[in-house]
C-alpha positions, 0 to 999 in steps of 0.5 A: 328150367329153374324149378326143374333143377331144384325139383330134381334135387329135392325128389332124389334124396341122398341116402348115404349113412353118414354124408349128408351134404353140408354145402358151403356157398361155393359147393352150393353154387356149383349146383344151383348157380344156373338156377338161381341166377336165372331166377334172379335175372327174370325178377330184376330185369323187368321193364319197371326195374330198368325204369327205377334204375334210371328214374331220377325224380325227387320221389324216387332217387336211385342209390347206386350199390357199391362194388362190394355187393352182387346183383343178388345182394350178397357179400362178395370180394371186390374186383381187386380181391379186397376183404368182404365188406363188413356192412353190405347195403342192399343192391336196389335202394331208392328214396320214395315219398308216400302220399302222407308226405312220409319220406322212406328208403325203399328196398326192392328184392325180387318183385317185392319192395319194402319201405323204411321211414327215414324218421320214426316217433319214439318216446324219450326217458320222460315219455315225450314223443320225439323224432329219431332216425329210422333204422333199415331192418334189412339183411342183404346177406339173407337174400340168398335165403329168400331166393332159395325159399321161393324156389323150394316152395314153388317146387314143393308146391307143385308136387304137393298140389299134385299129390292132393289132386290125385288123392282127391280124385282117388276118393272120388273114384271110390265113392262113385264105385260105392254109389254104383253098387247101390244103384245096381241094388235098386236099378229095377225099382229106380227104372220103374219109378222113372217110367211112371214118372214119364207116364204121369208127366203133365205138359202144360199148355199156353192160352193158344193151345201150344205146348209149353216147353218144360226145362230141366231145373238142373240144366239151368243151374249155373256152373260151379266156378272152379275153386283153386286148391287151398295152399297156405303159407305162414311167415311166423316171424315176419319183421318187415313182411318181405317173405310174405310179399315175395311169396304172394307175388312170385308163387302163383298158386298160393291162396293165403299168406299169413305174416305174423309178428309180435311187435305192433310196429312191425305189423303196421310196417307190414301193412304199409308195405302191402299197400305200397306193393298194391300200386308199385309192384311192377308185376307178379310171376303170373301175368293173369294175377295183378299185384293188387289181387296178390297183396289181398292174399296176405293177412297180417297178425300181431301175436306170439309166433308159438301162440298163433301156431298153437291157435290153429289146432282149435276148432273154428268158432261159429260165426255170429248172427252179425257175421252171417248178416254181413256175409263176413267170412270165417276167421282165416286164422283157424286151419293148419298151414301147408307151409310154415317158414321159421326165420328167427334171430338165433335158434328155431328150436323154441318154435318147433313143437308148435310148428310140427302140430300147426303144419298139415300132413305132408306139409313143409317146414322151412327152418333157419337157425343162425346160431352156428357158433352153438351147433358147429363149434365146441365153444358152447357144447352145453348150450347145444345139448340144452337146445338141440339135445345133442353134442357138437362135433369137432372137426372138418365136418362140424357143420354137417353134424350141426345139420344133423342135430337140427333135423334130430331136434325136428324129428324128436319134436314131431315124433311126440305127436306120431309124425316123421320127417322127410328132409328134402334140402339141408344147407349150411351157408355162411353163419346159418343153416337152412333146412326144408323137411316134410312132416308126415303123420306116420306112427310106423315111421316114428318107431324107427327113430331110435334105430335111425339115430346114432352115437359118433365116436371121433378121434378129433385130436388124432387121425380124425377117424370115427365109428358110429353106434346105433341107439336102437336096432330093428329086424325084419322077421316073418309073422306066425303064419309065414306069409308076411313080415314085421319089424321087431325093435330092440336095444343096440349092442354095447359101445363099438369102440374103446376110449382110445383110437384103434388107428392112432391111439389118441382119445376118442370123444363121443357125440350124441345123438345124430340122425344116421340117415337124411331120409329117416 
């Protein structure tokens, strides 16, 4: 039921020319509350979670969540409608002592658990190692984002793998047809050859004069094990590795999840969390998949995110003789990803150029931008233009225009490489935006980018009316033979309005550019 609800919303896209749904948490909850609550309940009501909630051993001391946090870890008002808590804490946190005696604060989210040491070694001004209190780099507000990402990627993955299977079957049928034609061309010769071979076939005899059975070596060949289709995910800015952990545990069909971070200490933390979840994870979403096997799908990288994504564009390096002798597999970093998750602190624009190239044709980009003060307000319009290539809009639909700016920046980054984007889900939540887009290699769709982008003239200080103007135009015309059509592209007309609002006379301000359709 959960995936069906989300899949329906993803596949049935809204194509209204202006009103891309910029949902607030309240509006979004009306549509997805049942799906998200069901998913969260399934993950948090396992026997292991109930055991943790009642476990009082010195190694796992339960810390009760205050009444200001919900089961999903989101900020909420108290029962007496008091203001939102400024510093919400995790909904499921307890103390855990590792085998080496290190005490950690363990935070459980979904089926994954992340550890934060209570003390860490740092260097003082003199360069000496000193112990300092560990800081928990965990944001419970973003659990809603992570829950949504798991649901969206699972729904997308089912559709994506089905498309790959159908495409592969089509190629196989085409190859069989070609081979069938070749067989027919040499059918007579082949039949005569087989008959001759049967005539001269010699059956050896044993010492007792009995005929020895001759077995077909093809039939004795062992059946080839079915290899699951490749489905790889990159968590480019991983921090604690929580997203990669949840993807490996809660998405059953992934074959590889790469957890990357620039900070070596973060990579060390990710490896520690992987080892802990191998043993203490309650279960995976697939009963046939053990937590140990799920954690073995995660690869940890310590690199700049853009450098890592650019590196997968290079052809794989040949294996050395030593690697062949030790049967070491080829470096997993080489090869594009089916899903790339970008969740930076601030804007994701610096990573878009590398991401649109590192994702497979038809793959999914999951983009988070937490700088709503830039793309949804007038305080930093110059910053908005330098990052997203457009101006923010003043008015009640400023968050909608912010989503369109993020989509426009992604579309222009992809268009440079002959790719178009297909927005599947776009949300404005609290202080951040989260968009899910498919990237397809389609030079023909790239030509439509100008005609599907627009300028907006808005009477923001008066009646609030607005006018739109396309940046380019396209027209369908017949070809010379008259048996088909083609698209002819050209320039758009001059401004569609004056400097004053035709309805109230107040000044009209220009905002440029925005996608005119979410399904561009």
